[in-house]
Every structure is written in structure tokens, then in C-alpha cells.
RODO-363369 format. One record per residue: residue number from 0; x, y, z of N, C-alpha, C in turn; residue in one letter. Coordinates in steps of 0.1 Angstrom, whole numbers, plus 5000, padded with zeros to 4 digits. Example, Ala and Ser with C-alpha at 12.3 -4.5 7.8 and 13.67 -1.06 7.14 Angstrom:
REM residues 2
<base:0; npx:5132; npy:4943; npz:5078; capx:5123; capy:4955; capz:5078; cpx:5132; cpy:4967; cpz:5078; figu:a>;
<base:1; npx:5128; npy:4978; npz:5071; capx:5137; capy:4989; capz:5071; cpx:5129; cpy:5000; cpz:5079; figu:s>;
This chain:
REM residues 99
<base:0; npx:5003; npy:4818; npz:4823; capx:5003; capy:4815; capz:4809; cpx:5007; cpy:4800; cpz:4807; figu:s>;
<base:1; npx:5015; npy:4795; npz:4816; capx:5019; capy:4780; capz:4814; cpx:5006; cpy:4771; cpz:4817; figu:s>;
<base:2; npx:4997; npy:4776; npz:4826; capx:4985; capy:4768; capz:4829; cpx:4976; cpy:4768; cpz:4817; figu:w>;
<base:3; npx:4975; npy:4779; npz:4810; capx:4967; capy:4780; capz:4798; cpx:4972; cpy:4771; cpz:4787; figu:i>;
<base:4; npx:4985; npy:4770; npz:4785; capx:4991; capy:4761; capz:4775; cpx:4989; cpy:4747; cpz:4780; figu:i>;
<base:5; npx:4991; npy:4744; npz:4793; capx:4988; capy:4730; capz:4798; cpx:4974; cpy:4726; cpz:4796; figu:f>;
<base:6; npx:4965; npy:4735; npz:4799; capx:4950; capy:4732; capz:4797; cpx:4947; cpy:4730; cpz:4783; figu:t>;
<base:7; npx:4952; npy:4738; npz:4774; capx:4949; capy:4736; capz:4759; cpx:4955; cpy:4723; cpz:4754; figu:i>;
<base:8; npx:4967; npy:4720; npz:4758; capx:4974; capy:4708; capz:4754; cpx:4967; cpy:4695; cpz:4760; figu:l>;
<base:9; npx:4963; npy:4696; npz:4773; capx:4955; capy:4685; capz:4779; cpx:4942; cpy:4683; cpz:4772; figu:f>;
<base:10; npx:4935; npy:4693; npz:4769; capx:4922; capy:4692; capz:4762; cpx:4924; cpy:4686; cpz:4748; figu:s>;
<base:11; npx:4934; npy:4690; npz:4741; capx:4937; capy:4685; capz:4727; cpx:4940; cpy:4670; cpz:4728; figu:f>;
<base:12; npx:4949; npy:4666; npz:4737; capx:4952; capy:4652; capz:4739; cpx:4940; cpy:4644; cpz:4743; figu:v>;
<base:13; npx:4932; npy:4649; npz:4752; capx:4919; capy:4642; capz:4756; cpx:4910; cpy:4640; cpz:4744; figu:f>;
<base:14; npx:4908; npy:4650; npz:4736; capx:4898; capy:4649; capz:4725; cpx:4904; cpy:4639; cpz:4715; figu:v>;
<base:15; npx:4916; npy:4640; npz:4712; capx:4922; capy:4631; capz:4702; cpx:4922; cpy:4616; cpz:4707; figu:v>;
<base:16; npx:4925; npy:4615; npz:4720; capx:4925; capy:4601; capz:4725; cpx:4911; cpy:4595; cpz:4726; figu:g>;
<base:17; npx:4902; npy:4603; npz:4729; capx:4888; capy:4598; capz:4730; cpx:4883; cpy:4595; cpz:4716; figu:a>;
<base:18; npx:4887; npy:4602; npz:4706; capx:4883; capy:4600; capz:4692; cpx:4889; cpy:4587; cpz:4687; figu:t>;
<base:19; npx:4902; npy:4584; npz:4690; capx:4908; capy:4572; capz:4686; cpx:4902; cpy:4560; cpz:4693; figu:f>;
<base:20; npx:4899; npy:4562; npz:4706; capx:4893; capy:4551; capz:4714; cpx:4879; cpy:4547; cpz:4708; figu:y>;
<base:21; npx:4871; npy:4557; npz:4705; capx:4858; capy:4554; capz:4699; cpx:4859; cpy:4548; cpz:4685; figu:q>;
<base:22; npx:4868; npy:4552; npz:4677; capx:4870; capy:4546; capz:4664; cpx:4874; cpy:4532; cpz:4665; figu:a>;
<base:23; npx:4883; npy:4529; npz:4675; capx:4888; capy:4515; capz:4677; cpx:4876; cpy:4506; cpz:4681; figu:n>;
<base:24; npx:4867; npy:4511; npz:4690; capx:4856; capy:4503; capz:4695; cpx:4846; cpy:4500; cpz:4683; figu:l>;
<base:25; npx:4844; npy:4510; npz:4675; capx:4835; capy:4508; capz:4663; cpx:4841; cpy:4498; cpz:4653; figu:e>;
<base:26; npx:4854; npy:4499; npz:4651; capx:4861; capy:4489; capz:4643; cpx:4860; cpy:4475; cpz:4648; figu:h>;
<base:27; npx:4862; npy:4473; npz:4661; capx:4860; capy:4460; capz:4667; cpx:4846; cpy:4454; cpz:4665; figu:q>;
<base:28; npx:4836; npy:4463; npz:4668; capx:4822; capy:4459; capz:4666; cpx:4819; cpy:4455; cpz:4652; figu:e>;
<base:29; npx:4824; npy:4462; npz:4642; capx:4821; capy:4459; capz:4628; cpx:4829; cpy:4446; cpz:4624; figu:l>;
<base:30; npx:4841; npy:4444; npz:4629; capx:4848; capy:4432; capz:4626; cpx:4841; cpy:4420; cpz:4632; figu:s>;
<base:31; npx:4836; npy:4421; npz:4644; capx:4828; capy:4410; capz:4650; cpx:4816; cpy:4407; cpz:4642; figu:l>;
<base:32; npx:4809; npy:4418; npz:4638; capx:4797; capy:4416; capz:4630; cpx:4799; cpy:4409; cpz:4617; figu:l>;
<base:33; npx:4810; npy:4412; npz:4610; capx:4814; capy:4406; capz:4597; cpx:4816; cpy:4391; cpz:4599; figu:v>;
<base:34; npx:4823; npy:4387; npz:4609; capx:4826; capy:4373; capz:4611; cpx:4813; cpy:4365; cpz:4615; figu:v>;
<base:35; npx:4805; npy:4371; npz:4624; capx:4793; capy:4364; capz:4628; cpx:4783; cpy:4363; cpz:4617; figu:e>;
<base:36; npx:4782; npy:4373; npz:4608; capx:4773; capy:4373; capz:4597; cpx:4778; cpy:4362; cpz:4587; figu:k>;
<base:37; npx:4791; npy:4360; npz:4585; capx:4796; capy:4350; capz:4576; cpx:4792; cpy:4336; cpz:4581; figu:r>;
<base:38; npx:4792; npy:4334; npz:4594; capx:4788; capy:4321; capz:4600; cpx:4773; cpy:4319; cpz:4599; figu:i>;
<base:39; npx:4766; npy:4330; npz:4601; capx:4751; capy:4329; capz:4600; cpx:4747; cpy:4326; cpz:4585; figu:e>;
<base:40; npx:4754; npy:4332; npz:4576; capx:4751; capy:4330; capz:4562; cpx:4754; cpy:4315; cpz:4558; figu:e>;
<base:41; npx:4764; npy:4310; npz:4563; capx:4768; capy:4296; capz:4561; cpx:4756; cpy:4287; cpz:4566; figu:g>;
<base:42; npx:4751; npy:4290; npz:4578; capx:4740; capy:4282; capz:4583; cpx:4728; cpy:4283; cpz:4575; figu:a>;
<base:43; npx:4725; npy:4296; npz:4570; capx:4713; capy:4298; capz:4562; cpx:4714; cpy:4289; cpz:4549; figu:m>;
<base:44; npx:4726; npy:4289; npz:4543; capx:4727; capy:4281; capz:4531; cpx:4726; cpy:4266; cpz:4534; figu:h>;
<base:45; npx:4731; npy:4262; npz:4545; capx:4729; capy:4248; capz:4550; cpx:4715; cpy:4244; cpz:4551; figu:c>;
<base:46; npx:4707; npy:4253; npz:4557; capx:4692; capy:4250; capz:4558; cpx:4686; cpy:4250; cpz:4544; figu:y>;
<base:47; npx:4689; npy:4260; npz:4536; capx:4683; capy:4261; capz:4523; cpx:4686; cpy:4248; cpz:4515; figu:w>;
<base:48; npx:4698; npy:4243; npz:4516; capx:4702; capy:4231; capz:4508; cpx:4697; cpy:4218; cpz:4514; figu:d>;
<base:49; npx:4690; npy:4219; npz:4526; capx:4684; capy:4207; capz:4533; cpx:4694; cpy:4199; cpz:4541; figu:g>;
<base:50; npx:4706; npy:4204; npz:4543; capx:4716; capy:4196; capz:4551; cpx:4715; cpy:4199; cpz:4566; figu:f>;
<base:51; npx:4708; npy:4209; npz:4570; capx:4706; capy:4213; capz:4584; cpx:4691; cpy:4214; cpz:4586; figu:c>;
<base:52; npx:4686; npy:4207; npz:4596; capx:4672; capy:4206; capz:4598; cpx:4667; cpy:4211; cpz:4612; figu:e>;
<base:53; npx:4675; npy:4209; npz:4622; capx:4671; capy:4213; capz:4636; cpx:4672; cpy:4229; cpz:4637; figu:s>;
<base:54; npx:4666; npy:4234; npz:4648; capx:4666; capy:4248; capz:4650; cpx:4680; cpy:4254; cpz:4654; figu:d>;
<base:55; npx:4689; npy:4245; npz:4658; capx:4702; capy:4249; capz:4661; cpx:4712; cpy:4241; cpz:4653; figu:q>;
<base:56; npx:4723; npy:4247; npz:4648; capx:4733; capy:4240; capz:4641; cpx:4746; cpy:4245; cpz:4647; figu:v>;
<base:57; npx:4755; npy:4236; npz:4651; capx:4768; capy:4240; capz:4656; cpx:4778; cpy:4244; cpz:4646; figu:t>;
<base:58; npx:4788; npy:4252; npz:4650; capx:4798; capy:4255; capz:4641; cpx:4806; cpy:4243; cpz:4636; figu:l>;
<base:59; npx:4807; npy:4233; npz:4645; capx:4814; capy:4221; capz:4641; cpx:4806; cpy:4214; cpz:4629; figu:r>;
<base:60; npx:4793; npy:4214; npz:4630; capx:4785; capy:4208; capz:4619; cpx:4786; cpy:4216; cpz:4606; figu:t>;
<base:61; npx:4786; npy:4229; npz:4607; capx:4788; capy:4237; capz:4595; cpx:4801; cpy:4235; cpz:4589; figu:l>;
<base:62; npx:4811; npy:4234; npz:4597; capx:4825; capy:4231; capz:4591; cpx:4825; cpy:4218; cpz:4584; figu:i>;
<base:63; npx:4820; npy:4207; npz:4591; capx:4820; capy:4194; capz:4586; cpx:4813; cpy:4193; cpz:4572; figu:e>;
<base:64; npx:4802; npy:4201; npz:4571; capx:4794; capy:4200; capz:4559; cpx:4799; cpy:4210; cpz:4548; figu:k>;
<base:65; npx:4809; npy:4218; npz:4552; capx:4815; capy:4227; capz:4542; cpx:4808; cpy:4241; cpz:4541; figu:g>;
<base:66; npx:4800; npy:4244; npz:4551; capx:4793; capy:4257; capz:4550; cpx:4800; cpy:4268; cpz:4558; figu:y>;
<base:67; npx:4811; npy:4265; npz:4565; capx:4818; capy:4274; capz:4573; cpx:4832; cpy:4269; cpz:4574; figu:a>;
<base:68; npx:4841; npy:4278; npz:4579; capx:4855; capy:4274; capz:4583; cpx:4857; cpy:4279; cpz:4597; figu:k>;
<base:69; npx:4868; npy:4274; npz:4603; capx:4871; capy:4279; capz:4616; cpx:4873; cpy:4294; cpz:4616; figu:e>;
<base:70; npx:4867; npy:4301; npz:4625; capx:4868; capy:4315; capz:4625; cpx:4874; cpy:4320; cpz:4638; figu:e>;
<base:71; npx:4881; npy:4331; npz:4637; capx:4888; capy:4337; capz:4649; cpx:4879; cpy:4349; cpz:4653; figu:v>;
<base:72; npx:4877; npy:4350; npz:4666; capx:4870; capy:4361; capz:4672; cpx:4879; cpy:4373; cpz:4670; figu:n>;
<base:73; npx:4876; npy:4384; npz:4663; capx:4885; capy:4395; capz:4660; cpx:4889; cpy:4403; cpz:4673; figu:p>;
<base:74; npx:4881; npy:4401; npz:4683; capx:4884; capy:4409; capz:4696; cpx:4893; cpy:4401; cpz:4705; figu:i>;
<base:75; npx:4890; npy:4388; npz:4707; capx:4898; capy:4380; capz:4716; cpx:4910; cpy:4373; cpz:4709; figu:t>;
<base:76; npx:4909; npy:4373; npz:4696; capx:4920; capy:4367; capz:4688; cpx:4921; cpy:4351; cpz:4690; figu:k>;
<base:77; npx:4910; npy:4346; npz:4695; capx:4909; capy:4331; capz:4697; cpx:4899; cpy:4325; cpz:4688; figu:m>;
<base:78; npx:4901; npy:4312; npz:4684; capx:4891; capy:4306; capz:4676; cpx:4878; cpy:4304; cpz:4683; figu:y>;
<base:79; npx:4867; npy:4305; npz:4676; capx:4854; capy:4303; capz:4682; cpx:4853; cpy:4288; cpz:4686; figu:y>;
<base:80; npx:4847; npy:4285; npz:4697; capx:4845; capy:4271; capz:4701; cpx:4837; cpy:4264; cpz:4690; figu:s>;
<base:81; npx:4840; npy:4252; npz:4687; capx:4832; capy:4244; capz:4677; cpx:4818; cpy:4241; cpz:4682; figu:l>;
<base:82; npx:4816; npy:4243; npz:4695; capx:4803; capy:4241; capz:4701; cpx:4794; cpy:4254; cpz:4700; figu:d>;
<base:83; npx:4800; npy:4265; npz:4695; capx:4792; capy:4276; capz:4692; cpx:4781; cpy:4273; cpz:4682; figu:s>;
<base:84; npx:4770; npy:4279; npz:4682; capx:4759; capy:4275; capz:4673; cpx:4752; cpy:4287; cpz:4667; figu:y>;
<base:85; npx:4744; npy:4283; npz:4656; capx:4735; capy:4293; capz:4650; cpx:4721; cpy:4288; cpz:4653; figu:v>;
<base:86; npx:4713; npy:4297; npz:4658; capx:4699; capy:4294; capz:4661; cpx:4690; cpy:4299; cpz:4650; figu:e>;
<base:87; npx:4682; npy:4291; npz:4644; capx:4672; capy:4295; capz:4634; cpx:4659; cpy:4298; cpz:4641; figu:k>;
<base:88; npx:4654; npy:4310; npz:4639; capx:4642; capy:4315; capz:4645; cpx:4634; cpy:4321; cpz:4634; figu:n>;
<base:89; npx:4625; npy:4313; npz:4627; capx:4618; capy:4318; capz:4616; cpx:4627; cpy:4320; cpz:4604; figu:g>;
<base:90; npx:4628; npy:4333; npz:4600; capx:4638; capy:4336; capz:4589; cpx:4650; cpy:4342; cpz:4594; figu:t>;
<base:91; npx:4652; npy:4343; npz:4608; capx:4664; capy:4349; capz:4614; cpx:4674; cpy:4338; cpz:4617; figu:e>;
<base:92; npx:4686; npy:4341; npz:4616; capx:4697; capy:4332; capz:4620; cpx:4706; cpy:4340; cpz:4629; figu:y>;
<base:93; npx:4708; npy:4335; npz:4642; capx:4715; capy:4342; capz:4652; cpx:4726; cpy:4334; cpz:4657; figu:i>;
<base:94; npx:4738; npy:4339; npz:4656; capx:4750; capy:4332; capz:4661; cpx:4752; cpy:4334; cpz:4676; figu:f>;
<base:95; npx:4755; npy:4323; npz:4683; capx:4757; capy:4323; capz:4697; cpx:4771; cpy:4317; cpz:4700; figu:h>;
<base:96; npx:4779; npy:4325; npz:4706; capx:4793; capy:4320; capz:4709; cpx:4793; cpy:4312; cpz:4722; figu:e>;
<base:97; npx:4799; npy:4300; npz:4722; capx:4801; capy:4292; capz:4734; cpx:4815; cpy:4294; cpz:4738; figu:k>;
<base:98; npx:4817; npy:4298; npz:4751; capx:4831; capy:4300; capz:4755; cpx:4837; cpy:4287; cpz:4761; figu:l>;
């Protein structure tokens, strides 16, 4: 009977732990997406306003022109390198982190 209780308890802890772990991963991914989209939108406005012309614009340039601010990677808790950049590919804007 003690093995049955142990098995039930172990199963419960495993399911709860796995659920919390998955929820935390999803939260981290969404947090990262929010920050990266904010940087990409800044680049998009910079292009629309005519202040950014090349296919790549660095985070440093976006900050200097007032289209972004220094951002912290929500997973590593470190500021993004100012050499990180947004690549413009047609109508898509893709953020690339430089380590």
C-alpha cells in the first residue's frame, strides 16, 4: 500500500512539475517575442520615415535615431549588443541578436 501511495504521489509531482516547466518555457518565448517585435517595429518606422535606408540597421542606429531603446533579453537578463541588427527583407523585418 505504501508503494501505491508513493507511485500516486510521484505521478502527481511529475505532472505538476512538467506543467509548470512548460508554462515557464512558453512565458520566456512570448517575452522574447515581445521585445524582438518592439525592436523590429522601431526599424520599420525608421524605414518608413526615410531615416534608415540599407537592408540592415543596427540597434545602435535605431537608438541614436530615437526608434528604439536599450532592451534586455528577457531570458539572459543581459542587454542586447548594440551591434545586433534588424534585417529588412521585402516587407519583413527580422531581428538578429549579436552576442
